[in-house]
C-alpha positions in Angstrom: -20.8 4.7 -6.7 -20.0 3.4 -3.2 -16.7 3.6 -1.4 -13.5 2.5 -3.2 -12.2 -0.7 -1.8 -8.5 -0.7 -1.0 -6.0 -3.3 0.1 -2.8 -2.3 1.9 0.3 -4.5 1.2 2.5 -4.2 4.3 1.3 -3.2 7.7 4.5 -1.8 9.2 4.8 1.9 10.0 3.9 3.2 6.5 1.1 0.8 5.9 -0.4 1.4 9.3 -0.2 5.1 8.7 -2.0 4.8 5.4 -4.7 2.7 7.0 -5.2 5.3 9.9 -5.3 8.2 7.5 -7.9 6.5 5.3 -10.0 5.6 8.4 -9.8 9.0 9.9 -10.1 11.4 6.9 -10.9 9.8 3.6 -14.6 8.5 3.7 -14.5 7.7 0.0 -12.1 4.9 0.6 -12.6 1.6 2.5 -9.7 -0.6 3.6 -10.9 -4.1 3.2 -7.7 -6.1 3.4 -4.2 -5.9 4.7 -1.1 -8.1 4.1 1.6 -8.6 6.6 3.8 -11.6 7.4 4.3 -10.6 11.0 1.2 -11.6 13.0 2.1 -9.2 15.9 1.9 -6.2 13.5 -1.8 -7.0 12.7 -3.1 -8.1 16.2 -5.0 -4.9 16.8 -6.8 -4.9 13.4 -7.8 -8.6 13.3 -11.5 -9.0 12.7 -11.8 -5.5 11.2 -10.1 -6.4 7.9 -9.2 -9.5 6.0 -5.6 -10.1 6.9 -3.2 -12.1 4.6 0.4 -13.1 5.1 1.4 -11.7 1.7 0.1 -10.3 -1.6 0.1 -13.8 -3.2 -2.4 -15.0 -0.6 -4.5 -11.8 -1.1 -4.8 -12.4 -4.8 -6.0 -16.0 -4.3 -9.1 -14.6 -2.7 -10.3 -12.7 -5.8 -11.4 -9.7 -3.8 -13.1 -6.9 -5.7 -10.5 -4.2 -5.2 -10.4 -0.7 -6.7 -6.8 0.1 -5.7 -3.7 -1.1 -3.8 -1.3 0.7 -1.5 2.1 -1.0 -1.7 3.9 -0.3 1.6 6.3 -3.2 1.6 9.9 -3.2 2.6 11.7 -1.3 -0.2 14.1 -4.2 -0.8 11.2 -6.4 -2.1 9.4 -3.8 -4.2 10.9 -4.9 -7.5 9.9 -8.6 -7.1 6.5 -7.8 -5.5 5.6 -5.3 -8.2 6.5 -7.9 -10.9 4.1 -10.3 -9.3 1.4 -7.7 -8.6 1.5 -6.3 -12.2 1.0 -9.8 -13.6 -2.1 -10.4 -11.4 -3.9 -7.1 -11.5 -4.3 -3.9 -13.4 -5.9 -1.7 -10.7 -4.2 1.6 -9.8 -1.5 1.5 -7.2 0.1 3.8 -4.7 3.7 2.7 -4.2 5.3 3.9 -1.0 8.6 5.6 -1.4 11.3 5.0 -2.1 10.3 3.2 -5.3 13.3 0.9 -5.2 16.8 0.7 -3.8 18.7 1.1 -7.1 17.9 3.0 -10.3 17.8 -0.3 -12.4 15.2 -1.7 -10.0 13.1 1.5 -10.3 13.4 1.3 -14.1 12.2 -2.3 -14.1 9.2 -1.4 -11.9 8.4 1.5 -14.3 8.7 -0.8 -17.3 6.4 -3.4 -15.7 3.8 -0.8 -14.9 3.9 0.7 -18.5 3.8 -2.8 -20.1 0.7 -3.7 -18.1 -0.8 -0.2 -18.4 -1.2 0.3 -14.7 -1.5 3.7 -13.2 0.9 4.2 -10.3 1.8 7.0 -8.0 4.9 6.9 -5.8 3.8 8.4 -2.6 5.5 10.6 0.0 3.1 11.0 2.8 5.3 12.9 5.2 2.6 15.2 6.3 1.1 12.4 8.3 4.3 11.4 10.1 4.3 12.3 13.8 7.4 14.6 13.4 5.7 16.6 10.6 2.5 16.8 12.5 4.3 18.1 15.6 6.2 20.7 13.5 2.9 21.8 11.8 1.1 22.1 15.1 3.9 24.2 16.6 3.8 26.6 13.6 0.0 27.0 14.0 
């Protein structure tokens, strides 16, 4: 099998970090699309990936994706996950925190289970500049 095709929803700090880590150190993955409503946040990656204003526009393209990374603003995770789980059944990495409240997190979990979607809630702190600096100073 070739490389796994990934879309990253949200290209703020966390989404950009996921993209950089994939590009630099995970050759089995290939980012093919990014969603971000703020055009300034995607200026330096235009032409390298398909860029969409949001996940709704991404799903209209019927891209052949193997997985999604959801790195949206936490406050919209519940609504976005509701829309995502209706449109796809591919595995997801949901950037932490999963939701703002416990009931929202429970709703997300229920949507994932109902649609039989595998999901991991990620904490990728090891790639944050602060953690990298601490690690390097300990080495």
